[in-house]
N, C-alpha and C positions, 0 to 999 in steps of 0.2 A: 664735499664729495658731490653734492647737488649741482654745484656750478660746474664742475668738471664734466659730468655726464650730460648736463645741458649744452655745453660747448661741443661735446662729441656729436650730439643729435644735430646740432645746427651745421656741423660739417658735412652731414650726409647729403643734402641737396646739391651743393657745389661739387661734391666728389661724384655723384651720379651724372651731373651735367657734363663733367670732363670725360667720364668713361663712355657715356652714350654718344657724345659729340665725336669722339674719335673713331668709334666703330661705325657710326652713321656716315661719316665721311669716307671711310674705307669702302663701304658698301657702294659708294657712288663712283669709285675708280676700279674696283676690282672686276676683271674680265669674266665673261660668262654669265651675265646678269639675266634678268627676265626678258628684256628687250632683245638681247642677242639670241636667246633661246626662241622667242617668237619668230625672229627672222630665219633661223635654222629650220624650224618647223615649216615656215612658208616655202622656203627652198626645197625642202624635202617633198612637200606636196607638189611643188613644180616639177620636180625630177620624176616623180611617179605619175605625172600627167593627170592628177585628180583636180587640179585648180583650173578654173576658167578665166581668171583674171589675167589680162595682158601683162601687167607689171610683174605679177607673181610669176607668170609663165617665163619671163626672162630671168628668174632666179632672184628678184628683188621685190620690195614693197613700195608703194607710193608715198609721197610726202604727207598726204592726208592720213594714211594708215599709220605711218611712223608717229605723227603728232598725236594720233589717238592712243597709240600704245604708250607714249610718254606721259600722256595725262592719266591714263588708267593705272600705271605703275608709279606715278608721282615723280617722274623724272623731268617734267616740263619747267621746273623752277630751278634756280641756282641752289647749290648745296646748302649753304647757310639759311637761305629762306625756306627751303624744304625742311630743314631740321626744326626751325622755329615752328613751322606748321605742324610737324609731327609732335613736338613738345606741347604745343597747345592742346592737341587732341589727348595727349597722355594725362595732362592736368584734369581734363574732363572725364577721364576714365576710359578713353577710346584708344586702344592700341593699333587700330587699323584692321584691314581684312587680310587674311591669309591668302597668298597667291595659290598655294597647293590645295587647301581644303575649302576655299571659297567661303569661309566662315569668319566671324570675328576673332581676332587673335585672343581676346579675353576668354571667350568660350573654349577655344582650343586648349588654352593653358589650363583653365579650371577643370577640364575634363581629365587631365592627366596629373594634376597635383595630387589628388588623394592617392593615386597608385604609388607614386614615388614617396609620399609622405608616410604611407603605411610601412613600406619597406624600410625607410630611413629610421622611423621611430623604433620599429622592432629591432633593427640592427644595433641602435645605440643602447637600448635596454639590454640586449644579449651581450654586447661587448663589455659593458660596465659591471653587469651582474656576474659574468664569469671571470673577467680579468682582474678585477680588485681582489677577490678572494684568492685567485690563483697567484697573483703577483705577491701578496702577503705570505702565502705559503712558501713560494720559491725563495723569498728573501729570508725567512726564518729557517728553512731547510736548505740553506745553500750548500752546495757540494755533496748533498746526500743522493741516495737512490731516487727519491721523489723528484728532486730538482732535476737530476739528469734525464729522468724518463719524460718529464714535462717539456724539457728543453728540446728534445727531439721533436715533439709535436709542434711547439712554438717556432722553431727555426724552420721546419718544413713549410709551415703556414707563412712565415715571413718571406721564404725564397720563391713560392709559387704565387703569380699574379692571380687576382680573382677571375679575370676573363679567361686565362689559360685553364684554371681549375674548372670553370663553367664549361668550356668545350669538352673536357675529358668527361665530366659527369653527364653531359647531354648524350655523348656517344655511347657510354657504357650503361649507366643506371637508367637512362630514359630510352634511348633507341634500341640498344642491344638486349638489355635484360627487362625493360618495361616496368621498372619499379616506380618511376615517376612520370608525369607528363613531359612532353617535349618542350613545352613552353606555354606562354599565356599567363593571364592573371586568374582566370577561372574557366570551368567547363562550359560547354554549350547548354547543358541541361541544368545550369546552376539555378535558374529561377524556379525550377520544378522541385528543388530539394527542400527538405525540412530545415530548421533552424540549425540543428546540430550537423545536418548533412552539408549545409553551406559552409559552416566553419571547418568541417574536415576537408571539403573540396579546396578552400582557400589555402589551408595549411599544406595540402598535398601539393599545390602548385607553388607555394612560396618556399618549400623546404630547400630546393637546390639554389635558387637565387639568394636566399638568406646565408647559406653556407659561403657562397662566393663573396657576398657583401662583408661579411664578418671576419673572413680569414686574414685579410691584411691588417685591419684594426685590432683584431684579437691578438696577433703577435706584437704588434707595436706597443699597444697599451699595457700588455703584461710585462714586457721587458722594461718599458719606462717606469712603471710603478716599482718593479723590483729593484732596479738600479738606484732609484731615488730613495727607497726605504732603506736599502743597505748603506747608503751614504749617511742617512740620518741616524741609523742604529749605531753607526761608528762615531758619531758627533759627540763633542764634549758634554752637551746639555743632557743627552740620553745617559751617558756614563755617570754623570753627576746624580741624575735622578735615581739610577739603580744603587749608587753608592748610599744614597740617603734612605734606602729602605724600600723604594718603589719596585713592585714586582716586575718581572720582565713583560708580562702580558700587559700591564698598565703602561709601561715605557713604550711598548709598540703601539698600542691603540690610542693612548691619550697624548702622547708626546710626538713620536716619530711619524705617525701615519698622517697626521694633519699637515705637516710640512711636505710630505710626499705626494699629496693630492694637488699641490699647486700646479705642476705641469699638466695634470689631467683636467683641471679646471680650464686651463687655457685651451687644451685641445677640444674639450667639449664645446666651448664657445665657437671656435672656428669650424666645427662640424655642422653648424646650422644650415649653411648653404648646401652641404652634401645631403642633409636630411631631406630636402626637397628636390635638389638637382639630380641625385641619383648617379649612375654610371651608365653612359651610352653603350659601352662595350657589353656589359653584363645584360643590359636591357635588350641589345641587339640579339645576343646569343639566345636568350630565353623568350624572345618575342613579347617583351613586356612594353606596353605603350604608355611609358612614363615620360617624365621630363627630359631625362638624359637622351633617349632615343628621339624626342621631338627636336631637341636642340641640334642633334647631329643631322637628322634628315632636313631641317630647315636650312642649315648651312650648305649641304650638298645640293639641295634643290634651289638654292638662292631665293628662298622665301624670306625676304628682308624684313617684312613687318614681324613675323614670327621670330626671326633672329633677335630683333631689337626688344621684343617682349620678353623673351627668355633671358636676354642679357640684363634687362632692367631688374627682373626678379631676382636673378642670381646675384647680382651686384648689391641689391638692397639687403638680401639676406646675409651676404658676406660682411657688409658694414655693420649690420645688427649683431652678427656673431662676434665680431671683435669687441663690441660693447658689452655684450653678454659675458665674454671671457674676462673682461676687466672686473665686472661685478662679481663673478665667481671667484676670482683671485682675491678681491678685497674681502669676501666673506670667509675664505679659507685662511688667508694670511692676515693676522691681525697687525703686522708691521706695515701694511699698505695703507697709505693715507693719501687720497687724491685731493689735491688743492688747485 
């Protein structure tokens, strides 16, 4: 098993190289980049008559200005050479400067990681703390009133996207009824509150986003566990255990449940990237300045250093998530042997 995971870790660097190289080359050819935007701004200034330069007055910029723009944005080198230069900075821990914020990309990302991480961690805890008991209950009480009533909630949650529910909650519970804040991570007077007041303020702001984060995973995990548990309860090894005198409770929790957790272990490992990445639609609706919204705005604004930084972090977490998924599957399923 050690050799298997060692090989998996050794595959991470070349995989990251391939992902970042492809996206980096795309940023070199996609239209509407920072240089094109600078030219459009210069032409806009020329049209409004606010510029005094003769070249800009004709709706263009000089060759010296164009070369200065290329050097500033890093477009003065061939694409592969520019990628090697960027990669050398990444190895030293330098992700470059953000075009939009004028700050190091590392600082911009680190300011937003705790926000997305807090929402992601609480979401995972809530999903598994609720869905595992609910899935077990639905499997045991299949086709009963309890199963039917909970299925209504589960299927409604499965049918409504998180961002659509977020828009509805913002309009009614926040804007119209005033039960919750319109958005944001915390209040303006947060620093002046007491310890418990700060906790209450964070919880008040996080209630609606957490509902939207958990609604999709809540339905998926519940149905996944229920279906897996029902399949295992109908398997021969469970019927044999019951026939030999094992109680139904022991058959469920000691035999069938462990096999039913294998798909959940896989899903948990793959959720690591979402744990930090967040959802840009939900963050946009609730004005949460997290990683999801940062990635979206950096793409829209053609902030390529930030795009590459977010991509590097998301890809690394996704690759680590797959390894964590393999570890969890091996722990849950004793039949798995990695060689």
